[in-house]
C-alpha atoms as one frame of an Amber mdcrd trajectory, in Angstrom:
protein
   9.902  -9.485 -11.950   7.102  -8.171  -9.955   9.488  -9.569  -6.764  11.418
  -6.960  -7.094   9.527  -4.283  -8.233   7.930  -5.450  -4.388  11.656  -5.229
  -3.433  11.439  -1.553  -4.969   8.432  -0.020  -3.227   9.886  -1.638   0.444
  12.685  -0.142   0.588  11.263   3.123  -0.569   8.913   3.162   2.139  11.021
   1.837   4.387  12.768   4.110   7.032  15.832   2.818   9.381  14.536   3.945
  12.705  10.897   4.625  13.608  10.583   8.305  14.313  11.686   8.396   9.889
   8.984   7.016   8.605   6.630   8.193  10.535   8.264  12.047   9.651   8.005
  10.442   5.716   4.126   9.428   7.246   3.650  12.712   8.284   5.133  14.182
   5.228   3.531  12.907   2.991   4.808   9.828   0.537   5.597  10.566  -2.681
   2.549   9.273  -5.777   5.462   7.840  -7.162   5.819   5.306  -4.262   1.972
   4.637  -4.667   2.799   3.951  -8.206   5.510   1.340  -7.301   2.966  -0.502
  -5.650   0.522  -0.621  -7.843   3.117  -1.566 -11.029   4.622  -4.425  -8.271
   0.772  -5.785  -7.927  -0.933  -5.628 -11.116  -3.922  -4.125 -10.008  -5.206
  -1.180 -11.867  -5.070   2.680  -9.771  -9.117   2.867  -9.273  -8.752  -0.618
  -7.835  -5.787   0.113  -5.416  -7.115   3.078  -4.595 -10.789   0.995  -3.183
  -8.455  -0.850  -1.183  -6.896   1.574   0.547  -9.914   3.637   0.760  -9.323
   6.579  -1.493 -11.317   7.917  -3.859 -10.871   8.219  -7.576 -11.366  12.675
  -7.318  -8.760  12.279  -4.608  -6.449   9.585  -6.116  -6.427  11.817  -8.920
  -5.919  15.794  -6.721  -2.364  13.361  -5.036  -1.312  12.384  -8.653  -1.411
  15.928 -10.140  -0.243  17.476  -6.494   2.839  14.928  -6.501   2.158  14.029
  -2.524  -0.453  11.309  -0.523  -1.808  12.801   2.751  -0.386  11.497   6.189
  -3.384   9.460   6.381  -3.309   7.827   3.164   0.386   7.790   2.782  -0.203
   4.902   6.473  -2.375   3.507   4.851  -0.484   3.204   1.813   2.551   1.664
   3.970   0.529  -1.020   5.953  -0.791  -2.170   2.477   2.774  -3.015   1.526
   4.009  -4.101   4.347   0.566  -6.535   4.216   2.350  -7.597   0.561   5.725
  -8.306   1.341   4.377 -10.528   4.686   1.757 -12.422   2.332   4.491 -12.540
  -0.583   7.081 -14.188   2.387   4.920 -16.174   3.022   3.558 -18.136   0.034
   6.974 -17.176  -1.386   6.158 -14.553  -4.276   4.551 -11.986  -5.406   1.677
 -13.727  -7.529   0.480 -15.915  -4.942  -0.174 -13.407  -2.546  -1.510 -11.272
  -4.976  -3.923 -13.904  -5.869  -5.303 -13.600  -1.666  -5.623  -9.521  -2.485
  -9.500 -10.157  -1.527  -8.717 -11.102   1.733  -6.709  -7.821   2.562  -9.929
  -5.340   2.276 -13.306  -6.837   2.908 -16.420  -5.957   0.961 -17.817  -3.453
   3.912 -14.380  -1.613   3.506 -12.846  -2.691   6.896  -9.240  -3.812   6.301
  -9.133  -7.910   8.013  -6.182  -6.145  10.264  -8.032  -4.104  11.894 -11.617
  -6.636  12.312  -8.689  -8.774  13.968  -7.960  -5.653  16.513 -11.779  -5.122
  17.549 -12.008  -9.145  17.866
């Protein structure tokens, strides 16, 4: 079930080409894409927002507005891609979910960002 949800998440954020992806990020993803991502990893919104460095109050405003900002959209897409890669490596979403602590370090810096800085 969660694998199907992850596929739905990835389908909703994938673009036909890089220009379309950039346009979607600049426009801001619908809040529903974040909800689909949250459902696919079975993580409370507050925890997911923390992983994406989005405050609870901002999350509530985005939910009311129905759309994420471009910066938040970029974070959601990056997180979903990372989850997709982890799922491909480990075989299913549940195994990838078990490693969710690897997505963001305690100081809030993503592991992918740390690798780029090295």
